[in-house]
C-alpha positions as CSV (number, residue, x, y, z in Angstrom):
1,M,-27.3,1.2,-9.8
2,F,-28.0,-1.5,-12.4
3,E,-24.3,-2.1,-13.0
4,Q,-23.6,-2.5,-9.3
5,L,-26.3,-5.1,-9.1
6,L,-25.0,-7.0,-12.1
7,N,-21.5,-6.9,-10.6
8,L,-22.7,-8.1,-7.2
9,D,-24.7,-10.9,-9.0
10,R,-21.6,-11.9,-11.0
11,Q,-19.4,-12.0,-7.9
12,L,-21.9,-14.1,-6.0
13,F,-22.3,-16.5,-8.8
14,L,-18.5,-16.9,-9.1
15,L,-18.2,-17.3,-5.3
16,I,-20.7,-20.2,-5.3
17,N,-19.9,-21.7,-8.6
18,G,-16.1,-21.5,-8.5
19,S,-15.6,-22.3,-4.9
20,N,-14.6,-26.0,-5.3
21,S,-16.5,-26.6,-2.0
22,V,-18.3,-29.9,-1.6
23,V,-21.0,-28.2,0.5
24,L,-21.7,-25.2,-1.9
25,D,-21.5,-27.5,-5.0
26,G,-24.0,-29.9,-3.4
27,F,-26.2,-27.0,-2.5
28,A,-26.2,-25.6,-6.1
29,M,-26.9,-29.1,-7.6
30,T,-29.8,-29.6,-5.1
31,E,-31.4,-26.2,-5.8
32,T,-31.1,-26.5,-9.5
33,S,-32.8,-29.9,-9.5
34,H,-36.4,-30.1,-10.6
35,F,-37.3,-32.2,-7.6
36,A,-36.2,-29.5,-5.1
37,W,-39.2,-27.4,-6.3
38,I,-42.0,-30.0,-5.7
39,P,-42.6,-29.2,-2.0
40,F,-42.7,-25.5,-2.8
41,V,-45.2,-25.9,-5.7
42,L,-47.4,-28.2,-3.7
43,T,-47.4,-25.9,-0.8
44,L,-48.2,-23.0,-3.1
45,F,-51.1,-24.9,-4.7
46,C,-52.5,-25.8,-1.2
47,V,-52.4,-22.2,0.0
48,I,-54.1,-21.0,-3.2
49,I,-56.9,-23.5,-2.9
50,K,-57.3,-22.9,0.8
51,T,-57.4,-19.2,0.6
52,N,-59.7,-18.8,-2.4
53,D,-63.0,-20.2,-3.7
54,Y,-63.0,-23.0,-6.1
55,K,-63.5,-21.0,-9.3
56,K,-60.9,-18.4,-8.5
57,S,-58.4,-21.1,-7.4
58,M,-58.8,-23.1,-10.7
59,Y,-58.3,-19.8,-12.6
60,I,-55.1,-19.0,-10.7
61,L,-53.8,-22.5,-11.1
62,L,-54.6,-22.4,-14.9
63,V,-52.8,-19.2,-15.3
64,M,-49.7,-20.5,-13.4
65,S,-49.7,-23.7,-15.5
66,L,-49.8,-21.7,-18.7
67,L,-47.0,-19.3,-17.5
68,Y,-44.9,-22.3,-16.7
69,L,-45.7,-23.9,-20.1
70,V,-44.7,-20.6,-21.9
71,S,-41.5,-20.2,-19.9
72,S,-40.5,-23.8,-20.3
73,T,-41.1,-23.6,-24.0
74,F,-39.2,-20.4,-24.3
75,A,-36.2,-21.8,-22.3
76,S,-36.0,-25.0,-24.3
77,S,-36.5,-23.3,-27.7
78,F,-34.4,-20.2,-27.5
79,V,-31.9,-20.7,-24.7
80,Q,-29.4,-23.3,-25.8
81,T,-27.9,-25.5,-23.0
82,T,-24.3,-26.7,-23.4
């Protein structure tokens, strides 16, 4: 099952990445940009603040910020970009 999932993931990656299509290449560049995630993060923050009380909202946002910090540090320290 896991091998099938990896194979499907690899095929999808090669389909999108190696297509030489202007549309798919533009989509991939847009979705991997940091700016594409700003509306999602702001919406998520607003939903968290609106659906929880102040103390719980701040705790959730703090934990999310710490998780982002840890993952970003891990990615920049251990995963080498070429």
